[in-house]
C-alpha positions as CSV (number, residue, x, y, z in Angstrom):
1,X,-21.2,-4.9,-20.0
2,X,-23.5,-7.4,-21.7
3,X,-27.1,-7.0,-20.7
4,X,-28.4,-10.4,-19.4
5,X,-31.5,-11.9,-20.9
6,X,-34.7,-11.3,-18.9
7,X,-34.8,-15.0,-17.8
8,X,-31.4,-14.7,-16.2
9,X,-32.1,-11.5,-14.2
10,X,-32.9,-11.8,-10.5
11,X,-34.9,-9.7,-8.0
12,X,-32.1,-7.1,-7.7
13,X,-32.3,-6.4,-11.4
14,X,-36.1,-6.1,-11.2
15,X,-35.8,-3.6,-8.3
16,X,-33.4,-1.5,-10.2
17,X,-35.6,-1.4,-13.3
18,X,-38.6,-0.4,-11.2
19,X,-36.7,2.3,-9.5
20,X,-35.7,3.7,-12.9
21,X,-39.3,3.5,-14.1
22,X,-40.5,5.4,-11.0
23,X,-38.0,8.2,-11.5
24,X,-39.0,8.4,-15.1
25,X,-42.7,8.6,-14.2
26,X,-41.9,11.5,-11.8
27,X,-40.1,13.3,-14.5
28,X,-42.9,12.8,-16.9
29,X,-45.5,13.9,-14.3
30,X,-43.5,17.0,-13.6
31,X,-43.3,17.8,-17.3
32,X,-47.0,17.3,-17.8
33,X,-47.7,19.7,-14.9
34,X,-45.5,22.3,-16.4
35,X,-47.2,22.0,-19.8
36,X,-50.6,22.2,-18.3
37,X,-49.8,25.1,-16.0
38,X,-47.8,27.1,-18.5
39,X,-50.8,28.4,-20.5
40,X,-52.5,29.5,-17.2
41,X,-49.4,31.4,-16.3
42,X,-49.3,33.0,-19.7
43,X,-53.0,34.0,-19.6
44,X,-52.8,35.8,-16.2
45,X,-49.3,37.2,-16.4
46,X,-50.3,40.4,-18.3
47,X,-53.5,41.3,-16.4
48,X,-54.7,40.0,-13.0
49,X,-58.3,41.1,-12.5
50,X,-60.4,40.7,-9.4
51,X,-63.5,38.8,-10.6
52,X,-66.1,41.0,-8.9
53,X,-64.6,44.4,-9.4
54,X,-62.7,46.6,-11.8
55,X,-59.6,46.2,-9.7
56,X,-56.8,44.8,-11.9
57,X,-53.1,44.7,-12.1
58,X,-51.3,45.2,-15.4
59,X,-47.8,43.9,-15.9
60,X,-45.2,46.4,-17.2
61,X,-41.5,45.8,-17.9
62,X,-39.8,42.6,-16.9
63,X,-36.3,41.2,-16.9
64,X,-35.1,37.7,-15.8
65,X,-31.7,36.1,-15.7
66,X,-30.3,32.9,-14.3
67,X,-26.9,33.0,-12.6
68,X,-24.1,30.3,-12.4
69,X,-25.8,29.0,-9.2
70,X,-29.1,28.5,-11.1
71,X,-30.8,31.2,-9.2
72,X,-33.5,33.1,-11.1
73,X,-33.4,36.8,-10.7
74,X,-36.6,38.6,-11.7
75,X,-37.2,42.4,-11.9
76,X,-40.7,43.5,-12.9
77,X,-43.0,46.5,-12.8
78,X,-46.8,46.6,-12.7
79,X,-49.7,48.9,-12.0
80,X,-52.9,48.3,-10.0
81,X,-55.8,50.6,-10.1
82,X,-56.2,50.9,-6.4
83,X,-54.8,53.4,-3.8
84,X,-51.3,52.7,-2.5
85,X,-52.5,52.7,1.1
86,X,-55.0,49.9,0.4
87,X,-52.5,47.9,-1.6
88,X,-50.0,48.2,1.2
89,X,-52.6,47.2,3.8
90,X,-53.3,44.0,1.7
91,X,-49.6,43.1,1.4
92,X,-49.1,43.5,5.1
93,X,-52.0,41.0,5.8
94,X,-50.8,38.0,3.7
95,X,-52.7,35.6,5.9
96,X,-56.0,37.3,4.9
97,X,-55.0,37.7,1.2
98,X,-54.2,34.0,1.1
99,X,-57.8,33.1,1.7
100,X,-58.5,34.0,-1.9
101,X,-56.0,31.5,-3.2
102,X,-57.9,28.3,-3.9
103,X,-54.7,26.2,-3.8
104,X,-54.1,27.1,-0.1
105,X,-56.2,25.0,2.3
106,X,-55.0,26.5,5.6
107,X,-53.0,29.5,6.7
108,X,-51.9,30.8,10.1
109,X,-49.7,33.5,11.6
110,X,-46.8,31.8,13.4
111,X,-45.3,34.9,14.9
112,X,-46.0,38.7,14.6
113,X,-44.4,41.9,15.7
114,X,-44.4,45.6,14.6
115,X,-41.9,45.0,11.8
116,X,-43.5,41.9,10.2
117,X,-44.8,38.4,10.7
118,X,-44.1,34.7,9.8
119,X,-47.0,32.9,8.1
120,X,-47.4,29.1,7.5
121,X,-49.2,28.0,4.4
122,X,-50.7,24.5,3.7
123,X,-52.1,23.0,0.6
124,X,-50.8,22.8,-3.0
125,X,-48.0,25.1,-2.1
126,X,-46.2,24.6,-5.4
127,X,-47.6,23.4,-8.8
128,X,-45.3,20.4,-9.1
129,X,-44.8,16.8,-7.9
130,X,-43.2,16.3,-4.5
131,X,-44.1,19.9,-3.5
132,X,-43.9,20.3,0.3
133,X,-47.4,20.1,1.9
134,X,-46.6,23.3,3.9
135,X,-44.0,26.0,4.1
136,X,-43.4,29.2,6.0
137,X,-42.7,32.7,4.8
138,X,-41.2,35.5,6.8
139,X,-42.5,39.0,5.9
140,X,-40.9,42.4,6.8
141,X,-43.0,45.6,6.5
142,X,-41.7,49.2,6.0
143,X,-44.5,51.7,6.2
144,X,-42.3,54.7,5.4
145,X,-41.4,53.3,1.9
146,X,-44.6,51.3,1.5
147,X,-42.5,48.2,0.8
148,X,-42.8,44.5,1.8
149,X,-40.0,41.9,1.8
150,X,-40.6,38.1,2.0
151,X,-38.3,35.1,2.2
152,X,-38.6,31.4,3.1
153,X,-38.4,30.7,6.8
154,X,-36.8,27.6,8.3
155,X,-35.9,24.6,6.2
156,X,-37.3,24.7,2.7
157,X,-36.5,22.8,-0.5
158,X,-36.7,26.1,-2.4
159,X,-34.9,29.2,-1.2
160,X,-36.4,32.5,-2.2
161,X,-36.6,36.2,-1.3
162,X,-38.5,39.1,-2.9
163,X,-39.2,42.7,-2.4
164,X,-42.3,44.7,-3.4
165,X,-42.2,48.5,-3.3
166,X,-45.3,50.7,-3.9
167,X,-45.6,54.3,-5.1
168,X,-48.8,56.3,-6.0
169,X,-49.1,56.5,-9.8
170,X,-48.6,59.9,-11.4
171,X,-52.2,60.2,-12.5
172,X,-53.3,59.6,-8.9
173,X,-55.6,56.8,-9.9
174,X,-53.6,53.8,-8.9
175,X,-50.3,52.3,-7.6
176,X,-47.1,51.6,-9.4
177,X,-45.4,48.4,-8.2
178,X,-41.7,47.5,-8.4
179,X,-41.1,43.8,-7.7
180,X,-37.7,42.0,-7.5
181,X,-37.1,38.4,-6.6
182,X,-34.5,35.7,-6.3
183,X,-35.3,32.0,-6.2
184,X,-33.3,28.8,-6.3
185,X,-33.8,26.0,-8.8
186,X,-36.8,23.7,-8.5
187,X,-34.9,20.9,-10.3
188,X,-34.1,18.9,-7.2
189,X,-37.8,18.7,-6.4
190,X,-39.1,18.0,-9.9
191,X,-36.4,15.5,-11.0
192,X,-35.4,17.6,-14.0
193,X,-34.2,21.2,-14.6
194,X,-36.9,23.5,-16.0
195,X,-35.9,26.0,-18.7
196,X,-35.2,29.6,-17.9
197,X,-38.4,30.5,-19.8
198,X,-40.5,28.1,-17.7
199,X,-39.1,29.4,-14.5
200,X,-39.7,33.0,-15.5
201,X,-43.3,32.4,-16.5
202,X,-44.1,30.7,-13.2
203,X,-42.4,33.4,-11.2
204,X,-44.4,36.1,-13.0
205,X,-47.5,34.0,-12.7
206,X,-47.1,33.7,-9.0
207,X,-46.6,37.5,-8.7
208,X,-49.7,38.2,-10.7
209,X,-51.8,35.6,-8.8
210,X,-50.8,37.4,-5.6
211,X,-51.9,40.7,-7.0
212,X,-55.2,39.2,-8.1
213,X,-55.7,38.1,-4.5
214,X,-54.7,41.5,-3.3
215,X,-57.4,43.0,-5.6
216,X,-60.0,40.5,-4.2
217,X,-59.0,41.5,-0.6
218,X,-59.5,45.2,-1.4
219,X,-62.8,44.5,-3.2
220,X,-64.1,42.7,-0.1
221,X,-63.3,45.7,2.1
222,X,-60.1,44.4,3.6
223,X,-61.6,41.2,5.0
């Protein structure tokens, strides 16, 4: 179909063009955020150190795949030089650990029982345009296996679930961590589909940021 000259176009054409420009801007903003954030993810993915202590988490093996439904499956191991009991205590108090995350402006426990709790987070919940201003996470605790499971609670633009299992390290000086997670694509939010590599780096970065905050919580005496 022949494109009409600009002088022949009416308000409807102008609205369509503006809408296209807006969508393009959102895609560009999303790409810029990814480019800026990726080096940060790369820099903290190997070692997450609590700033005021020698508590640090070192990333071990990792494996990530994306299935036909665009779900990212991540399997990773790590070690933190803190006792398993203290690490488990931190992971079972996510509302306190979140206070060390500068992106989170508010956090509250929505519900709690002996087996776990549901926590609501507010702030820059995801490092991308159109991120929800708040979201809820449901946690399940298992003291016998020293493991914690988490998944999105209620309506969420991103579906995820993960499982963290702790074991004392063989040298008795730290804790071995086995982390597995599954998450849906962020494409619908961002306006474009991130590559598998980008999604993997962000997933690992989120895990290591959490372990950094765990180290800070332990360093502060569980406060």
